[in-house]
All heavy atoms as a GROMACS GRO file, in nm:
protein
  534
    1MET      N    1   0.280  -1.572   0.514
    1MET     CA    2   0.253  -1.610   0.652
    1MET      C    3   0.155  -1.512   0.708
    1MET      O    4   0.162  -1.396   0.684
    1MET     CB    5   0.385  -1.610   0.728
    1MET     CG    6   0.365  -1.647   0.870
    1MET     SD    7   0.526  -1.653   0.955
    1MET     CE    8   0.484  -1.561   1.101
    2SER      N    9   0.059  -1.558   0.788
    2SER     CA   10  -0.033  -1.469   0.854
    2SER      C   11  -0.044  -1.515   0.999
    2SER      O   12  -0.016  -1.628   1.036
    2SER     CB   13  -0.169  -1.473   0.783
    2SER     OG   14  -0.224  -1.602   0.792
    3LEU      N   15  -0.093  -1.417   1.080
    3LEU     CA   16  -0.104  -1.437   1.223
    3LEU      C   17  -0.224  -1.360   1.269
    3LEU      O   18  -0.252  -1.250   1.219
    3LEU     CB   19   0.028  -1.383   1.287
    3LEU     CG   20   0.036  -1.386   1.440
    3LEU    CD1   21   0.060  -1.528   1.486
    3LEU    CD2   22   0.156  -1.299   1.481
    4TYR      N   23  -0.305  -1.413   1.365
    4TYR     CA   24  -0.416  -1.341   1.419
    4TYR      C   25  -0.375  -1.261   1.537
    4TYR      O   26  -0.311  -1.316   1.629
    4TYR     CB   27  -0.529  -1.440   1.448
    4TYR     CG   28  -0.664  -1.373   1.474
    4TYR    CD1   29  -0.739  -1.328   1.369
    4TYR    CD2   30  -0.702  -1.347   1.605
    4TYR    CE1   31  -0.858  -1.266   1.393
    4TYR    CE2   32  -0.823  -1.283   1.630
    4TYR     CZ   33  -0.901  -1.242   1.522
    4TYR     OH   34  -1.018  -1.180   1.548
    5GLY      N   35  -0.412  -1.134   1.545
    5GLY     CA   36  -0.380  -1.054   1.658
    5GLY      C   37  -0.428  -0.910   1.642
    5GLY      O   38  -0.511  -0.883   1.560
    6LEU      N   39  -0.364  -0.819   1.716
    6LEU     CA   40  -0.397  -0.677   1.710
    6LEU      C   41  -0.320  -0.608   1.600
    6LEU      O   42  -0.192  -0.621   1.596
    6LEU     CB   43  -0.367  -0.610   1.842
    6LEU     CG   44  -0.459  -0.641   1.959
    6LEU    CD1   45  -0.406  -0.572   2.085
    6LEU    CD2   46  -0.601  -0.603   1.932
    7CYS      N   47  -0.386  -0.535   1.519
    7CYS     CA   48  -0.323  -0.457   1.413
    7CYS      C   49  -0.241  -0.345   1.474
    7CYS      O   50  -0.286  -0.271   1.563
    7CYS     CB   51  -0.426  -0.400   1.315
    7CYS     SG   52  -0.359  -0.294   1.185
    8TYR      N   53  -0.119  -0.329   1.429
    8TYR     CA   54  -0.030  -0.220   1.474
    8TYR      C   55  -0.083  -0.086   1.444
    8TYR      O   56  -0.066   0.009   1.521
    8TYR     CB   57   0.107  -0.241   1.409
    8TYR     CG   58   0.209  -0.136   1.450
    8TYR    CD1   59   0.279  -0.143   1.569
    8TYR    CD2   60   0.237  -0.027   1.360
    8TYR    CE1   61   0.374  -0.045   1.602
    8TYR    CE2   62   0.328   0.068   1.398
    8TYR     CZ   63   0.391   0.057   1.516
    8TYR     OH   64   0.490   0.156   1.546
    9ASP      N   65  -0.149  -0.067   1.329
    9ASP     CA   66  -0.198   0.064   1.286
    9ASP      C   67  -0.333   0.103   1.345
    9ASP      O   68  -0.348   0.212   1.402
    9ASP     CB   69  -0.213   0.068   1.135
    9ASP     CG   70  -0.080   0.072   1.060
    9ASP    OD1   71   0.026   0.080   1.126
    9ASP    OD2   72  -0.081   0.074   0.935
   10CYS      N   73  -0.434   0.013   1.345
   10CYS     CA   74  -0.568   0.050   1.389
   10CYS      C   75  -0.610  -0.014   1.519
   10CYS      O   76  -0.707   0.029   1.578
   10CYS     CB   77  -0.669   0.024   1.281
   10CYS     SG   78  -0.696  -0.152   1.248
   11GLY      N   79  -0.541  -0.114   1.563
   11GLY     CA   80  -0.571  -0.179   1.689
   11GLY      C   81  -0.683  -0.280   1.683
   11GLY      O   82  -0.725  -0.335   1.786
   12ASP      N   83  -0.736  -0.310   1.566
   12ASP     CA   84  -0.848  -0.410   1.554
   12ASP      C   85  -0.790  -0.551   1.561
   12ASP      O   86  -0.675  -0.573   1.518
   12ASP     CB   87  -0.918  -0.392   1.422
   12ASP     CG   88  -1.008  -0.268   1.416
   12ASP    OD1   89  -1.033  -0.209   1.519
   12ASP    OD2   90  -1.052  -0.236   1.305
   13GLN      N   91  -0.874  -0.644   1.606
   13GLN     CA   92  -0.837  -0.787   1.602
   13GLN      C   93  -0.856  -0.831   1.456
   13GLN      O   94  -0.963  -0.813   1.398
   13GLN     CB   95  -0.931  -0.866   1.693
   13GLN     CG   96  -0.903  -0.853   1.837
   13GLN     CD   97  -0.789  -0.940   1.885
   13GLN    OE1   98  -0.744  -1.032   1.813
   13GLN    NE2   99  -0.742  -0.908   2.004
   14ALA      N  100  -0.752  -0.889   1.397
   14ALA     CA  101  -0.762  -0.933   1.256
   14ALA      C  102  -0.652  -1.028   1.222
   14ALA      O  103  -0.560  -1.048   1.299
   14ALA     CB  104  -0.756  -0.814   1.167
   15THR      N  105  -0.662  -1.086   1.104
   15THR     CA  106  -0.554  -1.166   1.052
   15THR      C  107  -0.448  -1.066   1.009
   15THR      O  108  -0.479  -0.972   0.930
   15THR     CB  109  -0.598  -1.253   0.931
   15THR    OG1  110  -0.703  -1.342   0.978
   15THR    CG2  111  -0.483  -1.330   0.874
   16LEU      N  112  -0.330  -1.081   1.055
   16LEU     CA  113  -0.222  -0.978   1.027
   16LEU      C  114  -0.139  -1.018   0.910
   16LEU      O  115  -0.125  -1.135   0.873
   16LEU     CB  116  -0.133  -0.968   1.149
   16LEU     CG  117  -0.203  -0.929   1.282
   16LEU    CD1  118  -0.105  -0.927   1.397
   16LEU    CD2  119  -0.275  -0.795   1.267
   17ARG      N  120  -0.091  -0.915   0.844
   17ARG     CA  121  -0.003  -0.932   0.722
   17ARG      C  122   0.120  -0.846   0.743
   17ARG      O  123   0.126  -0.759   0.827
   17ARG     CB  124  -0.079  -0.885   0.601
   17ARG     CG  125  -0.202  -0.975   0.581
   17ARG     CD  126  -0.283  -0.943   0.457
   17ARG     NE  127  -0.193  -0.972   0.343
   17ARG     CZ  128  -0.218  -0.920   0.218
   17ARG    NH1  129  -0.320  -0.841   0.196
   17ARG    NH2  130  -0.144  -0.950   0.117
   18PHE      N  131   0.223  -0.869   0.658
   18PHE     CA  132   0.342  -0.789   0.669
   18PHE      C  133   0.317  -0.646   0.608
   18PHE      O  134   0.230  -0.631   0.521
   18PHE     CB  135   0.455  -0.855   0.586
   18PHE     CG  136   0.514  -0.978   0.660
   18PHE    CD1  137   0.483  -1.102   0.616
   18PHE    CD2  138   0.599  -0.962   0.767
   18PHE    CE1  139   0.534  -1.211   0.683
   18PHE    CE2  140   0.650  -1.066   0.830
   18PHE     CZ  141   0.620  -1.197   0.788
   19LYS      N  142   0.386  -0.553   0.658
   19LYS     CA  143   0.380  -0.415   0.610
   19LYS      C  144   0.444  -0.409   0.471
   19LYS      O  145   0.556  -0.453   0.451
   19LYS     CB  146   0.449  -0.317   0.704
   19LYS     CG  147   0.390  -0.313   0.843
   19LYS     CD  148   0.477  -0.228   0.930
   19LYS     CE  149   0.428  -0.237   1.076
   19LYS     NZ  150   0.523  -0.169   1.168
   20PRO      N  151   0.380  -0.348   0.372
   20PRO     CA  152   0.437  -0.341   0.235
   20PRO      C  153   0.548  -0.239   0.226
   20PRO      O  154   0.627  -0.245   0.133
   20PRO     CB  155   0.316  -0.306   0.152
   20PRO     CG  156   0.228  -0.225   0.238
   20PRO     CD  157   0.241  -0.291   0.373
   21ASP      N  158   0.550  -0.139   0.316
   21ASP     CA  159   0.644  -0.030   0.304
   21ASP      C  160   0.770  -0.054   0.393
   21ASP      O  161   0.848   0.040   0.410
   21ASP     CB  162   0.580   0.103   0.338
   21ASP     CG  163   0.507   0.099   0.471
   21ASP    OD1  164   0.483  -0.011   0.528
   21ASP    OD2  165   0.465   0.205   0.517
   22VAL      N  166   0.786  -0.172   0.449
   22VAL     CA  167   0.900  -0.205   0.532
   22VAL      C  168   0.959  -0.334   0.477
   22VAL      O  169   0.890  -0.427   0.446
   22VAL     CB  170   0.858  -0.228   0.680
   22VAL    CG1  171   0.977  -0.266   0.763
   22VAL    CG2  172   0.792  -0.102   0.736
   23ALA      N  173   1.094  -0.338   0.465
   23ALA     CA  174   1.159  -0.457   0.413
   23ALA      C  175   1.128  -0.580   0.499
   23ALA      O  176   1.115  -0.572   0.620
   23ALA     CB  177   1.311  -0.433   0.409
   24LEU      N  178   1.104  -0.696   0.428
   24LEU     CA  179   1.072  -0.812   0.503
   24LEU      C  180   1.175  -0.854   0.601
   24LEU      O  181   1.146  -0.902   0.708
   24LEU     CB  182   1.047  -0.933   0.401
   24LEU     CG  183   0.917  -0.928   0.328
   24LEU    CD1  184   0.914  -1.040   0.229
   24LEU    CD2  185   0.799  -0.939   0.423
   25ASP      N  186   1.300  -0.827   0.572
   25ASP     CA  187   1.411  -0.860   0.664
   25ASP      C  188   1.403  -0.778   0.791
   25ASP      O  189   1.458  -0.823   0.895
   25ASP     CB  190   1.545  -0.837   0.596
   25ASP     CG  191   1.572  -0.933   0.480
   25ASP    OD1  192   1.509  -1.040   0.479
   25ASP    OD2  193   1.661  -0.905   0.400
   26ASP      N  194   1.334  -0.666   0.791
   26ASP     CA  195   1.325  -0.580   0.909
   26ASP      C  196   1.197  -0.611   0.992
   26ASP      O  197   1.174  -0.546   1.091
   26ASP     CB  198   1.321  -0.433   0.869
   26ASP     CG  199   1.452  -0.387   0.802
   26ASP    OD1  200   1.555  -0.458   0.823
   26ASP    OD2  201   1.451  -0.289   0.726
   27GLN      N  202   1.120  -0.706   0.947
   27GLN     CA  203   0.992  -0.743   1.019
   27GLN      C  204   1.005  -0.883   1.073
   27GLN      O  205   1.033  -0.976   1.003
   27GLN     CB  206   0.873  -0.735   0.920
   27GLN     CG  207   0.853  -0.597   0.860
   27GLN     CD  208   0.733  -0.593   0.767
   27GLN    OE1  209   0.621  -0.612   0.811
   27GLN    NE2  210   0.759  -0.574   0.638
   28THR      N  211   0.979  -0.894   1.204
   28THR     CA  212   0.991  -1.026   1.264
   28THR      C  213   0.865  -1.104   1.250
   28THR      O  214   0.867  -1.228   1.256
   28THR     CB  215   1.024  -1.012   1.415
   28THR    OG1  216   0.924  -0.931   1.479
   28THR    CG2  217   1.162  -0.949   1.437
   29ARG      N  218   0.747  -1.036   1.233
   29ARG     CA  219   0.618  -1.107   1.216
   29ARG      C  220   0.521  -1.012   1.151
   29ARG      O  221   0.545  -0.888   1.146
   29ARG     CB  222   0.565  -1.148   1.352
   29ARG     CG  223   0.530  -1.040   1.443
   29ARG     CD  224   0.475  -1.088   1.577
   29ARG     NE  225   0.426  -0.983   1.657
   29ARG     CZ  226   0.302  -0.936   1.646
   29ARG    NH1  227   0.216  -0.982   1.563
   29ARG    NH2  228   0.263  -0.837   1.726
   30PRO      N  229   0.412  -1.067   1.097
   30PRO     CA  230   0.308  -0.979   1.034
   30PRO      C  231   0.250  -0.888   1.151
   30PRO      O  232   0.240  -0.926   1.263
   30PRO     CB  233   0.202  -1.075   0.989
   30PRO     CG  234   0.271  -1.207   0.979
   30PRO     CD  235   0.377  -1.206   1.082
   31SER      N  236   0.211  -0.766   1.112
   31SER     CA  237   0.164  -0.673   1.217
   31SER      C  238   0.053  -0.581   1.177
   31SER      O  239   0.008  -0.500   1.260
   31SER     CB  240   0.280  -0.591   1.268
   31SER     OG  241   0.338  -0.514   1.169
   32VAL      N  242   0.006  -0.580   1.052
   32VAL     CA  243  -0.104  -0.495   1.012
   32VAL      C  244  -0.216  -0.573   0.949
   32VAL      O  245  -0.194  -0.676   0.885
   32VAL     CB  246  -0.057  -0.380   0.918
   32VAL    CG1  247   0.033  -0.285   0.988
   32VAL    CG2  248   0.004  -0.440   0.790
   33CYS      N  249  -0.341  -0.527   0.968
   33CYS     CA  250  -0.454  -0.597   0.905
   33CYS      C  251  -0.459  -0.565   0.753
   33CYS      O  252  -0.388  -0.480   0.707
   33CYS     CB  253  -0.588  -0.551   0.971
   33CYS     SG  254  -0.630  -0.378   0.943
   34ASN      N  255  -0.540  -0.634   0.680
   34ASN     CA  256  -0.545  -0.618   0.538
   34ASN      C  257  -0.590  -0.477   0.500
   34ASN      O  258  -0.536  -0.417   0.406
   34ASN     CB  259  -0.643  -0.723   0.476
   34ASN     CG  260  -0.624  -0.728   0.328
   34ASN    OD1  261  -0.511  -0.746   0.281
   34ASN    ND2  262  -0.733  -0.720   0.257
   35ALA      N  263  -0.684  -0.418   0.568
   35ALA     CA  264  -0.732  -0.281   0.537
   35ALA      C  265  -0.617  -0.181   0.555
   35ALA      O  266  -0.597  -0.094   0.472
   35ALA     CB  267  -0.849  -0.239   0.625
   36CYS      N  268  -0.540  -0.195   0.664
   36CYS     CA  269  -0.430  -0.100   0.682
   36CYS      C  270  -0.318  -0.127   0.587
   36CYS      O  271  -0.252  -0.037   0.538
   36CYS     CB  272  -0.379  -0.118   0.830
   36CYS     SG  273  -0.494  -0.049   0.950
   37ARG      N  274  -0.297  -0.251   0.544
   37ARG     CA  275  -0.196  -0.285   0.448
   37ARG      C  276  -0.231  -0.220   0.313
   37ARG      O  277  -0.149  -0.161   0.247
   37ARG     CB  278  -0.180  -0.436   0.426
   37ARG     CG  279  -0.082  -0.474   0.323
   37ARG     CD  280  -0.077  -0.622   0.299
   37ARG     NE  281  -0.004  -0.658   0.185
   37ARG     CZ  282   0.126  -0.670   0.177
   37ARG    NH1  283   0.199  -0.651   0.282
   37ARG    NH2  284   0.185  -0.702   0.062
   38MET      N  285  -0.362  -0.223   0.278
   38MET     CA  286  -0.405  -0.165   0.153
   38MET      C  287  -0.388  -0.010   0.156
   38MET      O  288  -0.350   0.047   0.062
   38MET     CB  289  -0.550  -0.203   0.120
   38MET     CG  290  -0.562  -0.349   0.079
   38MET     SD  291  -0.724  -0.417   0.048
   38MET     CE  292  -0.835  -0.281   0.032
   39ARG      N  293  -0.414   0.049   0.274
   39ARG     CA  294  -0.395   0.195   0.285
   39ARG      C  295  -0.251   0.232   0.272
   39ARG      O  296  -0.212   0.331   0.202
   39ARG     CB  297  -0.448   0.245   0.423
   39ARG     CG  298  -0.594   0.270   0.426
   39ARG     CD  299  -0.637   0.349   0.551
   39ARG     NE  300  -0.626   0.272   0.674
   39ARG     CZ  301  -0.720   0.188   0.719
   39ARG    NH1  302  -0.838   0.181   0.651
   39ARG    NH2  303  -0.707   0.128   0.830
   40ARG      N  304  -0.161   0.148   0.330
   40ARG     CA  305  -0.019   0.172   0.319
   40ARG      C  306   0.026   0.158   0.168
   40ARG      O  307   0.110   0.232   0.121
   40ARG     CB  308   0.061   0.076   0.403
   40ARG     CG  309   0.059   0.108   0.551
   40ARG     CD  310   0.126  -0.003   0.631
   40ARG     NE  311   0.137   0.033   0.771
   40ARG     CZ  312   0.252   0.066   0.830
   40ARG    NH1  313   0.364   0.070   0.764
   40ARG    NH2  314   0.250   0.092   0.961
   41GLU      N  315  -0.028   0.056   0.101
   41GLU     CA  316   0.007   0.041  -0.040
   41GLU      C  317  -0.038   0.159  -0.122
   41GLU      O  318   0.036   0.206  -0.212
   41GLU     CB  319  -0.062  -0.088  -0.097
   41GLU     CG  320   0.003  -0.215  -0.045
   41GLU     CD  321  -0.072  -0.342  -0.085
   41GLU    OE1  322  -0.189  -0.329  -0.131
   41GLU    OE2  323  -0.012  -0.450  -0.077
   42GLU      N  324  -0.158   0.210  -0.099
   42GLU     CA  325  -0.212   0.326  -0.168
   42GLU      C  326  -0.120   0.449  -0.143
   42GLU      O  327  -0.095   0.527  -0.236
   42GLU     CB  328  -0.355   0.359  -0.128
   42GLU     CG  329  -0.452   0.255  -0.175
   42GLU     CD  330  -0.590   0.273  -0.120
   42GLU    OE1  331  -0.611   0.367  -0.035
   42GLU    OE2  332  -0.680   0.191  -0.150
   43ARG      N  333  -0.080   0.464  -0.019
   43ARG     CA  334   0.005   0.576   0.016
   43ARG      C  335   0.140   0.568  -0.055
   43ARG      O  336   0.193   0.667  -0.106
   43ARG     CB  337   0.026   0.582   0.165
   43ARG     CG  338   0.099   0.705   0.218
   43ARG     CD  339   0.106   0.717   0.369
   43ARG     NE  340   0.143   0.594   0.430
   43ARG     CZ  341   0.076   0.540   0.532
   43ARG    NH1  342  -0.031   0.597   0.581
   43ARG    NH2  343   0.114   0.428   0.584
   44MET      N  344   0.194   0.442  -0.066
   44MET     CA  345   0.318   0.421  -0.137
   44MET      C  346   0.304   0.459  -0.286
   44MET      O  347   0.388   0.524  -0.340
   44MET     CB  348   0.360   0.275  -0.132
   44MET     CG  349   0.411   0.235   0.006
   44MET     SD  350   0.442   0.055   0.021
   44MET     CE  351   0.552   0.024  -0.109
   45VAL      N  352   0.191   0.421  -0.345
   45VAL     CA  353   0.168   0.456  -0.488
   45VAL      C  354   0.156   0.607  -0.504
   45VAL      O  355   0.212   0.664  -0.595
   45VAL     CB  356   0.043   0.383  -0.539
   45VAL    CG1  357  -0.003   0.432  -0.677
   45VAL    CG2  358   0.066   0.235  -0.547
   46ASP      N  359   0.081   0.671  -0.415
   46ASP     CA  360   0.070   0.817  -0.419
   46ASP      C  361   0.202   0.886  -0.407
   46ASP      O  362   0.233   0.982  -0.484
   46ASP     CB  363  -0.032   0.866  -0.314
   46ASP     CG  364  -0.170   0.823  -0.340
   46ASP    OD1  365  -0.202   0.783  -0.456
   46ASP    OD2  366  -0.251   0.831  -0.243
   47GLU      N  367   0.285   0.840  -0.316
   47GLU     CA  368   0.414   0.901  -0.299
   47GLU      C  369   0.501   0.879  -0.418
   47GLU      O  370   0.576   0.965  -0.462
   47GLU     CB  371   0.484   0.844  -0.172
   47GLU     CG  372   0.419   0.888  -0.045
   47GLU     CD  373   0.478   0.818   0.078
   47GLU    OE1  374   0.569   0.734   0.062
   47GLU    OE2  375   0.430   0.846   0.189
   48PHE      N  376   0.493   0.761  -0.477
   48PHE     CA  377   0.572   0.728  -0.599
   48PHE      C  378   0.531   0.824  -0.712
   48PHE      O  379   0.616   0.875  -0.784
   48PHE     CB  380   0.552   0.581  -0.638
   48PHE     CG  381   0.623   0.544  -0.766
   48PHE    CD1  382   0.754   0.521  -0.761
   48PHE    CD2  383   0.554   0.533  -0.883
   48PHE    CE1  384   0.824   0.484  -0.877
   48PHE    CE2  385   0.621   0.498  -0.999
   48PHE     CZ  386   0.756   0.471  -0.996
   49ARG      N  387   0.404   0.841  -0.734
   49ARG     CA  388   0.354   0.928  -0.838
   49ARG      C  389   0.392   1.076  -0.813
   49ARG      O  390   0.422   1.149  -0.903
   49ARG     CB  391   0.204   0.918  -0.851
   49ARG     CG  392   0.162   0.786  -0.916
   49ARG     CD  393   0.013   0.782  -0.943
   49ARG     NE  394  -0.019   0.660  -1.003
   49ARG     CZ  395  -0.137   0.592  -0.980
   49ARG    NH1  396  -0.228   0.654  -0.904
   49ARG    NH2  397  -0.162   0.481  -1.040
   50ALA      N  398   0.390   1.117  -0.688
   50ALA     CA  399   0.423   1.256  -0.654
   50ALA      C  400   0.570   1.282  -0.681
   50ALA      O  401   0.612   1.392  -0.722
   50ALA     CB  402   0.388   1.282  -0.506
   51GLU      N  403   0.653   1.178  -0.660
   51GLU     CA  404   0.800   1.197  -0.683
   51GLU      C  405   0.841   1.195  -0.828
   51GLU      O  406   0.942   1.249  -0.861
   51GLU     CB  407   0.872   1.084  -0.607
   51GLU     CG  408   0.859   1.090  -0.457
   51GLU     CD  409   0.917   0.964  -0.386
   51GLU    OE1  410   0.981   0.883  -0.459
   51GLU    OE2  411   0.898   0.956  -0.268
   52ARG      N  412   0.760   1.132  -0.910
   52ARG     CA  413   0.793   1.117  -1.051
   52ARG      C  414   0.685   1.175  -1.139
   52ARG      O  415   0.599   1.106  -1.188
   52ARG     CB  416   0.813   0.970  -1.080
   52ARG     CG  417   0.927   0.908  -0.996
   52ARG     CD  418   0.941   0.767  -1.028
   52ARG     NE  419   0.966   0.751  -1.172
   52ARG     CZ  420   1.019   0.642  -1.225
   52ARG    NH1  421   1.049   0.544  -1.154
   52ARG    NH2  422   1.040   0.638  -1.355
   53PRO      N  423   0.690   1.305  -1.164
   53PRO     CA  424   0.590   1.366  -1.248
   53PRO      C  425   0.596   1.313  -1.395
   53PRO      O  426   0.700   1.276  -1.439
   53PRO     CB  427   0.620   1.513  -1.241
   53PRO     CG  428   0.766   1.521  -1.204
   53PRO     CD  429   0.789   1.398  -1.119
   54VAL      N  430   0.486   1.308  -1.459
   54VAL     CA  431   0.478   1.260  -1.594
   54VAL      C  432   0.529   1.369  -1.687
   54VAL      O  433   0.492   1.488  -1.676
   54VAL     CB  434   0.332   1.222  -1.630
   54VAL    CG1  435   0.326   1.179  -1.780
   54VAL    CG2  436   0.286   1.115  -1.542
   55SER      N  437   0.616   1.332  -1.781
   55SER     CA  438   0.670   1.422  -1.877
   55SER      C  439   0.559   1.475  -1.969
   55SER      O  440   0.465   1.404  -2.004
   55SER     CB  441   0.773   1.352  -1.963
   55SER     OG  442   0.807   1.430  -2.077
   56PRO      N  443   0.565   1.604  -2.007
   56PRO     CA  444   0.462   1.660  -2.098
   56PRO      C  445   0.467   1.594  -2.234
   56PRO      O  446   0.370   1.608  -2.310
   56PRO     CB  447   0.499   1.807  -2.101
   56PRO     CG  448   0.634   1.824  -2.050
   56PRO     CD  449   0.666   1.704  -1.968
   57ARG      N  450   0.572   1.524  -2.269
   57ARG     CA  451   0.580   1.457  -2.394
   57ARG      C  452   0.499   1.325  -2.404
   57ARG      O  453   0.468   1.275  -2.505
   57ARG     CB  454   0.723   1.422  -2.430
   57ARG     CG  455   0.815   1.544  -2.445
   57ARG     CD  456   0.952   1.507  -2.476
   57ARG     NE  457   1.038   1.621  -2.474
   57ARG     CZ  458   1.165   1.622  -2.448
   57ARG    NH1  459   1.224   1.508  -2.424
   57ARG    NH2  460   1.234   1.734  -2.450
   58VAL      N  461   0.459   1.275  -2.285
   58VAL     CA  462   0.382   1.152  -2.279
   58VAL      C  463   0.236   1.188  -2.319
   58VAL      O  464   0.171   1.273  -2.258
   58VAL     CB  465   0.386   1.088  -2.139
   58VAL    CG1  466   0.293   0.968  -2.130
   58VAL    CG2  467   0.529   1.053  -2.105
   59PRO      N  468   0.183   1.119  -2.419
   59PRO     CA  469   0.040   1.147  -2.456
   59PRO      C  470  -0.054   1.104  -2.346
   59PRO      O  471  -0.033   1.008  -2.280
   59PRO     CB  472   0.018   1.062  -2.581
   59PRO     CG  473   0.121   0.960  -2.577
   59PRO     CD  474   0.240   1.014  -2.500
   60SER      N  475  -0.159   1.183  -2.337
   60SER     CA  476  -0.257   1.152  -2.232
   60SER      C  477  -0.341   1.029  -2.274
   60SER      O  478  -0.363   1.004  -2.391
   60SER     CB  479  -0.348   1.272  -2.205
   60SER     OG  480  -0.424   1.303  -2.326
   61VAL      N  481  -0.382   0.958  -2.177
   61VAL     CA  482  -0.464   0.838  -2.199
   61VAL      C  483  -0.612   0.880  -2.181
   61VAL      O  484  -0.651   0.932  -2.079
   61VAL     CB  485  -0.432   0.727  -2.095
   61VAL    CG1  486  -0.519   0.608  -2.115
   61VAL    CG2  487  -0.280   0.692  -2.107
   62PRO      N  488  -0.694   0.860  -2.284
   62PRO     CA  489  -0.836   0.901  -2.275
   62PRO      C  490  -0.908   0.812  -2.172
   62PRO      O  491  -0.873   0.695  -2.151
   62PRO     CB  492  -0.889   0.874  -2.414
   62PRO     CG  493  -0.796   0.773  -2.477
   62PRO     CD  494  -0.666   0.796  -2.411
   63ASP      N  495  -1.007   0.871  -2.105
   63ASP     CA  496  -1.090   0.799  -2.015
   63ASP      C  497  -1.170   0.694  -2.093
   63ASP      O  498  -1.188   0.704  -2.216
   63ASP     CB  499  -1.188   0.885  -1.943
   63ASP     CG  500  -1.114   0.979  -1.843
   63ASP    OD1  501  -1.009   0.936  -1.795
   63ASP    OD2  502  -1.165   1.091  -1.818
   64GLU      N  503  -1.218   0.590  -2.026
   64GLU     CA  504  -1.296   0.480  -2.094
   64GLU      C  505  -1.417   0.538  -2.163
   64GLU      O  506  -1.459   0.482  -2.265
   64GLU     CB  507  -1.329   0.374  -1.993
   64GLU     CG  508  -1.210   0.292  -1.951
   64GLU     CD  509  -1.251   0.179  -1.859
   64GLU    OE1  510  -1.366   0.133  -1.870
   64GLU    OE2  511  -1.164   0.134  -1.783
   65GLY      N  512  -1.481   0.639  -2.109
   65GLY     CA  513  -1.601   0.695  -2.167
   65GLY      C  514  -1.575   0.781  -2.286
   65GLY      O  515  -1.666   0.817  -2.362
   66ASP      N  516  -1.455   0.825  -2.306
   66ASP     CA  517  -1.419   0.915  -2.417
   66ASP      C  518  -1.369   0.838  -2.540
   66ASP      O  519  -1.250   0.824  -2.564
   66ASP     CB  520  -1.306   1.015  -2.375
   66ASP     CG  521  -1.348   1.101  -2.260
   66ASP    OD1  522  -1.469   1.112  -2.236
   66ASP    OD2  523  -1.258   1.155  -2.192
   67ARG      N  524  -1.463   0.793  -2.616
   67ARG     CA  525  -1.418   0.719  -2.742
   67ARG      C  526  -1.470   0.778  -2.865
   67ARG      O  527  -1.567   0.832  -2.882
   67ARG     CB  528  -1.465   0.570  -2.727
   67ARG     CG  529  -1.387   0.500  -2.628
   67ARG     CD  530  -1.426   0.350  -2.632
   67ARG     NE  531  -1.353   0.292  -2.519
   67ARG     CZ  532  -1.312   0.166  -2.520
   67ARG    NH1  533  -1.335   0.092  -2.619
   67ARG    NH2  534  -1.246   0.119  -2.416
   0.00000   0.00000   0.00000
């Protein structure tokens, strides 16, 4: 579901989407624009990675240029 209005995060007029970091049951309507939603998603991924360090036993993945 989408709704046009003011973004809760940045205040721009935009098509609004639901916040990815808040349970859908806790949101009555979409409230953030796509750009802010993507920033929230990136922040969630960064927090997830920070909380779960990679074990030293896991082999490193080579970059695409390193073949």
